[in-house]
PLY file of the C-alpha trace (Angstrom):
ply
format ascii 1.0
element vertex 346
property float x
property float y
property float z
element edge 345
property int vertex1
property int vertex2
end_header
47.63 -58.67 53.69
49.81 -55.91 52.38
49.19 -56.76 48.73
45.41 -56.17 48.91
45.61 -52.40 49.57
48.13 -52.05 46.75
45.85 -53.89 44.34
42.85 -51.83 45.43
44.78 -48.59 44.94
45.80 -49.69 41.44
42.18 -50.55 40.58
41.01 -47.18 41.87
43.60 -45.35 39.78
42.60 -47.38 36.72
38.92 -46.50 37.24
39.75 -42.81 37.66
41.83 -42.80 34.47
39.04 -44.49 32.50
36.53 -42.01 33.90
38.73 -39.09 32.86
39.19 -40.57 29.41
35.46 -41.07 28.97
34.74 -37.53 30.14
37.31 -36.18 27.68
35.75 -38.18 24.86
32.27 -36.98 25.80
33.48 -33.37 25.91
35.10 -33.74 22.50
31.93 -35.32 21.11
29.81 -32.48 22.50
32.17 -29.88 21.07
32.11 -31.59 17.67
28.32 -31.74 17.75
28.07 -28.08 18.72
30.51 -27.07 15.99
28.59 -29.11 13.42
25.29 -27.61 14.52
26.80 -24.12 14.42
28.17 -24.81 10.95
24.84 -26.04 9.67
22.91 -23.20 11.29
24.97 -20.50 9.56
24.59 -20.80 5.74
27.57 -20.07 3.57
27.72 -17.25 1.01
27.53 -19.75 -1.84
24.36 -21.26 -0.39
22.75 -17.84 -0.11
23.65 -16.90 -3.68
22.40 -20.21 -5.05
19.14 -19.90 -3.13
18.59 -16.39 -4.51
19.29 -17.57 -8.05
16.89 -20.48 -7.62
14.25 -18.24 -6.09
14.26 -15.88 -9.03
14.18 -18.57 -11.70
10.73 -17.43 -12.75
10.85 -18.81 -16.26
11.04 -22.42 -15.03
7.92 -21.98 -12.92
6.14 -20.31 -15.84
6.92 -23.23 -18.10
5.45 -25.79 -15.70
2.47 -23.63 -14.77
1.31 -22.45 -18.18
2.25 -24.71 -21.04
0.67 -27.97 -22.09
2.43 -31.31 -22.22
2.67 -31.08 -26.01
4.78 -28.00 -26.95
2.94 -27.65 -30.28
-0.53 -27.80 -28.72
-2.62 -24.81 -27.72
-1.70 -23.59 -24.20
-4.10 -24.91 -21.61
-5.23 -21.48 -20.35
-6.90 -20.73 -23.71
-10.27 -22.42 -24.07
-10.50 -21.99 -27.85
-8.63 -20.65 -30.84
-10.43 -17.29 -30.77
-9.24 -16.57 -27.23
-5.70 -17.45 -28.22
-5.95 -15.11 -31.23
-7.11 -12.23 -29.01
-4.17 -12.85 -26.68
-1.64 -12.82 -29.53
-3.20 -9.68 -31.05
-3.20 -7.90 -27.67
0.44 -8.63 -26.97
1.40 -7.83 -30.57
-0.23 -4.39 -30.43
1.20 -3.73 -26.97
4.69 -4.35 -28.33
3.94 -2.18 -31.39
2.33 0.63 -29.40
5.20 3.04 -30.12
4.88 2.69 -33.90
1.09 2.87 -33.58
1.31 6.25 -31.84
4.02 7.51 -34.19
1.89 6.60 -37.21
-0.92 8.67 -35.76
1.37 11.61 -34.98
2.93 11.69 -38.46
-0.49 12.50 -39.90
-1.31 15.18 -37.34
1.93 17.06 -36.61
1.26 19.77 -39.18
-2.31 20.27 -38.01
-1.29 20.31 -34.34
1.50 22.82 -35.02
-0.84 25.23 -36.79
-3.61 24.87 -34.24
-1.36 25.50 -31.22
1.01 27.99 -32.95
4.05 25.79 -32.28
7.62 26.46 -33.39
9.44 23.86 -35.55
11.39 22.63 -32.51
8.20 22.19 -30.50
6.60 20.26 -33.35
9.67 18.01 -33.50
9.38 17.23 -29.80
5.89 15.76 -30.25
7.37 12.63 -31.80
10.82 12.89 -30.20
9.45 12.88 -26.64
7.68 9.57 -27.24
10.72 7.80 -28.63
13.07 9.26 -26.00
10.94 8.24 -23.03
10.22 4.80 -24.47
13.85 3.97 -25.21
15.19 5.38 -21.95
12.92 3.48 -19.57
12.53 0.18 -21.43
15.20 -1.62 -19.39
13.90 -0.19 -16.13
10.37 -1.47 -16.68
11.71 -4.82 -17.84
12.99 -5.31 -14.30
9.81 -4.04 -12.63
7.74 -6.51 -14.67
9.60 -9.39 -13.02
9.31 -7.77 -9.60
5.64 -6.84 -9.42
3.93 -9.09 -11.97
3.70 -8.90 -15.75
-0.06 -8.88 -16.10
-0.43 -6.14 -13.49
2.15 -3.93 -15.21
0.59 -4.55 -18.62
-2.85 -3.51 -17.38
-1.47 -0.41 -15.64
0.43 0.62 -18.77
-2.55 0.21 -21.09
-4.77 2.15 -18.68
-2.15 4.90 -18.46
-1.92 5.13 -22.26
-5.69 5.42 -22.53
-5.81 8.18 -19.91
-2.88 10.14 -21.38
-4.31 9.96 -24.90
-7.54 11.41 -23.56
-5.65 14.22 -21.81
-3.70 15.06 -24.98
-7.01 15.54 -26.78
-7.66 18.52 -24.48
-4.09 19.93 -24.40
-4.28 23.76 -24.46
-0.73 24.67 -25.58
2.56 23.37 -26.97
4.25 22.77 -23.62
1.45 20.61 -22.27
1.25 18.43 -25.37
5.04 17.89 -25.39
5.04 16.86 -21.73
2.06 14.55 -22.20
3.70 12.96 -25.23
6.73 12.24 -23.07
4.52 10.43 -20.57
2.87 8.67 -23.50
6.27 7.24 -24.42
6.69 6.22 -20.80
3.48 4.24 -21.10
4.76 2.37 -24.16
7.90 1.46 -22.20
5.71 0.07 -19.43
3.67 -2.32 -21.58
6.24 -3.69 -24.05
8.44 -5.76 -21.64
5.60 -7.61 -19.86
3.91 -8.31 -23.20
7.05 -9.93 -24.62
7.77 -11.84 -21.42
4.24 -13.18 -21.12
4.16 -14.27 -24.75
7.39 -16.25 -24.55
6.47 -17.71 -21.16
3.16 -18.96 -22.50
4.57 -20.79 -25.52
7.41 -23.33 -25.14
9.97 -24.08 -27.82
8.24 -25.47 -30.89
6.44 -24.68 -34.12
3.61 -22.89 -32.36
6.00 -20.42 -30.72
7.71 -19.85 -34.08
4.38 -18.95 -35.67
3.50 -16.60 -32.82
6.94 -14.98 -32.97
6.46 -14.43 -36.70
3.23 -12.60 -35.91
5.21 -10.13 -33.79
7.05 -9.00 -36.91
3.73 -7.96 -38.41
2.93 -5.81 -35.36
5.08 -2.77 -36.12
3.96 -2.15 -39.73
0.38 -3.05 -38.84
0.43 -0.67 -35.89
1.80 2.16 -38.03
-0.88 1.56 -40.67
-3.70 1.39 -38.14
-2.50 4.53 -36.38
-2.19 6.47 -39.63
-5.58 5.40 -40.99
-7.51 5.93 -37.75
-6.00 9.36 -37.11
-6.40 10.39 -40.75
-10.09 9.51 -40.80
-10.72 11.21 -37.44
-8.83 14.35 -38.49
-10.61 14.54 -41.84
-14.12 14.36 -40.41
-13.49 16.09 -37.05
-10.08 17.34 -35.81
-6.75 16.08 -34.50
-8.16 16.04 -30.98
-10.70 13.39 -31.94
-7.88 11.18 -33.24
-6.40 11.02 -29.74
-9.82 10.14 -28.37
-9.96 7.27 -30.87
-6.62 5.81 -29.72
-7.67 6.31 -26.09
-10.60 4.01 -26.80
-8.31 1.59 -28.62
-5.97 1.22 -25.64
-8.99 0.85 -23.35
-10.21 -2.08 -25.47
-6.72 -3.62 -25.35
-6.79 -3.37 -21.56
-10.11 -5.22 -21.49
-8.72 -7.91 -23.80
-5.67 -8.25 -21.55
-7.88 -8.81 -18.50
-9.66 -11.57 -20.38
-6.83 -13.43 -22.11
-3.43 -12.63 -20.54
-2.49 -15.27 -17.94
-1.34 -14.24 -14.47
2.33 -15.18 -14.10
3.24 -16.34 -10.56
6.05 -14.42 -8.93
8.89 -16.17 -7.14
11.50 -15.05 -4.64
11.91 -11.88 -2.65
11.43 -8.72 -4.77
13.31 -6.64 -2.20
16.62 -8.23 -3.21
16.27 -7.17 -6.84
15.09 -3.71 -5.80
18.28 -3.21 -3.79
20.49 -4.59 -6.58
18.97 -2.46 -9.36
21.32 -0.09 -11.23
19.64 3.24 -10.51
22.73 5.26 -11.43
23.03 3.60 -14.82
19.36 4.21 -15.56
19.65 7.87 -14.63
22.77 8.36 -16.75
21.11 6.68 -19.73
18.07 8.95 -19.53
20.23 12.05 -19.06
22.52 11.16 -21.94
19.70 10.45 -24.37
17.94 13.65 -23.31
21.09 15.72 -23.97
21.58 14.14 -27.39
17.93 14.72 -28.34
18.07 18.32 -27.13
21.25 18.96 -29.10
19.80 17.47 -32.27
16.62 19.51 -31.86
17.96 22.95 -30.99
21.02 22.89 -33.21
18.91 23.81 -36.24
17.65 27.02 -34.66
19.30 30.41 -35.49
20.50 30.79 -31.90
21.41 28.20 -29.31
23.55 27.89 -26.21
27.08 26.51 -26.62
26.30 23.93 -23.95
24.37 21.93 -26.52
27.57 21.56 -28.60
29.45 19.46 -26.05
30.26 15.76 -26.07
27.62 13.65 -24.35
28.62 10.42 -22.61
26.06 7.67 -22.23
26.22 5.02 -19.51
27.44 2.34 -21.93
30.56 4.36 -22.81
29.57 5.27 -26.38
30.37 8.87 -27.26
29.02 10.85 -30.16
30.86 13.98 -31.27
28.93 16.73 -32.97
30.72 19.48 -34.91
29.20 22.43 -36.80
30.24 25.55 -38.66
29.35 28.58 -36.55
29.85 32.29 -36.66
30.19 34.16 -33.36
27.70 37.02 -33.18
27.33 37.55 -29.44
29.23 36.53 -26.35
26.93 33.68 -25.30
25.05 32.95 -28.54
26.04 31.41 -31.85
24.44 31.51 -35.26
24.99 28.95 -37.98
25.73 30.07 -41.51
24.56 26.81 -43.13
22.21 23.97 -42.17
25.07 21.47 -42.35
25.17 20.94 -38.61
26.64 17.47 -38.46
30.27 16.98 -39.48
31.90 13.72 -38.56
35.75 13.60 -38.41
0 1
1 2
2 3
3 4
4 5
5 6
6 7
7 8
8 9
9 10
10 11
11 12
12 13
13 14
14 15
15 16
16 17
17 18
18 19
19 20
20 21
21 22
22 23
23 24
24 25
25 26
26 27
27 28
28 29
29 30
30 31
31 32
32 33
33 34
34 35
35 36
36 37
37 38
38 39
39 40
40 41
41 42
42 43
43 44
44 45
45 46
46 47
47 48
48 49
49 50
50 51
51 52
52 53
53 54
54 55
55 56
56 57
57 58
58 59
59 60
60 61
61 62
62 63
63 64
64 65
65 66
66 67
67 68
68 69
69 70
70 71
71 72
72 73
73 74
74 75
75 76
76 77
77 78
78 79
79 80
80 81
81 82
82 83
83 84
84 85
85 86
86 87
87 88
88 89
89 90
90 91
91 92
92 93
93 94
94 95
95 96
96 97
97 98
98 99
99 100
100 101
101 102
102 103
103 104
104 105
105 106
106 107
107 108
108 109
109 110
110 111
111 112
112 113
113 114
114 115
115 116
116 117
117 118
118 119
119 120
120 121
121 122
122 123
123 124
124 125
125 126
126 127
127 128
128 129
129 130
130 131
131 132
132 133
133 134
134 135
135 136
136 137
137 138
138 139
139 140
140 141
141 142
142 143
143 144
144 145
145 146
146 147
147 148
148 149
149 150
150 151
151 152
152 153
153 154
154 155
155 156
156 157
157 158
158 159
159 160
160 161
161 162
162 163
163 164
164 165
165 166
166 167
167 168
168 169
169 170
170 171
171 172
172 173
173 174
174 175
175 176
176 177
177 178
178 179
179 180
180 181
181 182
182 183
183 184
184 185
185 186
186 187
187 188
188 189
189 190
190 191
191 192
192 193
193 194
194 195
195 196
196 197
197 198
198 199
199 200
200 201
201 202
202 203
203 204
204 205
205 206
206 207
207 208
208 209
209 210
210 211
211 212
212 213
213 214
214 215
215 216
216 217
217 218
218 219
219 220
220 221
221 222
222 223
223 224
224 225
225 226
226 227
227 228
228 229
229 230
230 231
231 232
232 233
233 234
234 235
235 236
236 237
237 238
238 239
239 240
240 241
241 242
242 243
243 244
244 245
245 246
246 247
247 248
248 249
249 250
250 251
251 252
252 253
253 254
254 255
255 256
256 257
257 258
258 259
259 260
260 261
261 262
262 263
263 264
264 265
265 266
266 267
267 268
268 269
269 270
270 271
271 272
272 273
273 274
274 275
275 276
276 277
277 278
278 279
279 280
280 281
281 282
282 283
283 284
284 285
285 286
286 287
287 288
288 289
289 290
290 291
291 292
292 293
293 294
294 295
295 296
296 297
297 298
298 299
299 300
300 301
301 302
302 303
303 304
304 305
305 306
306 307
307 308
308 309
309 310
310 311
311 312
312 313
313 314
314 315
315 316
316 317
317 318
318 319
319 320
320 321
321 322
322 323
323 324
324 325
325 326
326 327
327 328
328 329
329 330
330 331
331 332
332 333
333 334
334 335
335 336
336 337
337 338
338 339
339 340
340 341
341 342
342 343
343 344
344 345
């Protein structure tokens, strides 16, 4: 009779130990599950970076959305060969818009200078403002084309060029035409990146892309010739103001052709990420550096200039150009050059 309580106590202790063990195992299992769920709910830095890179892989989506199965066939968004030709011509002239405008200005600079009583430096800035603005903002608008849509930016740029050309036709003085020419160069920087991106996204690797790329090489000389001839004819039979009206109509027609033929490229990802990661400081330093160099090269030929234009200018890419000249001090804060040899490299 005494052995039964002992055996029952041993069985009870065994059951309590097994219960404690099971509860410990269940608690460990729950903790492991919670830790795994916490780990999976919080993405790692590598996962975030890879997702951002995948989200902004726009070119892959363009390739699947736009091109045909045969890389040498006509892209499926063009119904016939004529529509494809209009698309290639539109993008080609959008890329060559800077040379088109410069060809027109070369013919009219003398006439514009006499009509508005401009100094030689002011006449120089008619063409210099276009090239400066176009080269300074090209990289900036390359990024905005990927952010906000290439077709939209192309249409806005062509419309802006048409409007600015029309305003230049009614410019009353030298200052207004120089400022408007600067904005005209800004318009060429707006339309060139989306035109190139759309063209290469439409055509995959193959013979057809090679032929289209070869047509781009014809754009710059063709644009210069068309700009020179159109402005020359307009100036001969009317005035230089009518030549700007002619190119305003030309850019308006290009905008209409872009609406008809340029495909809409789908955007991917979150544009806010690229907006926050954009190099605003580098863009500002590039524009400031190029402006200082252009100002120094323009005003250094005048009889008097400020010594601040004779300093070293640093661009954002680290390239430095040193300008030296032979000067003769005539006043405290002014210098006068004795010879036109203003550039002397060491």
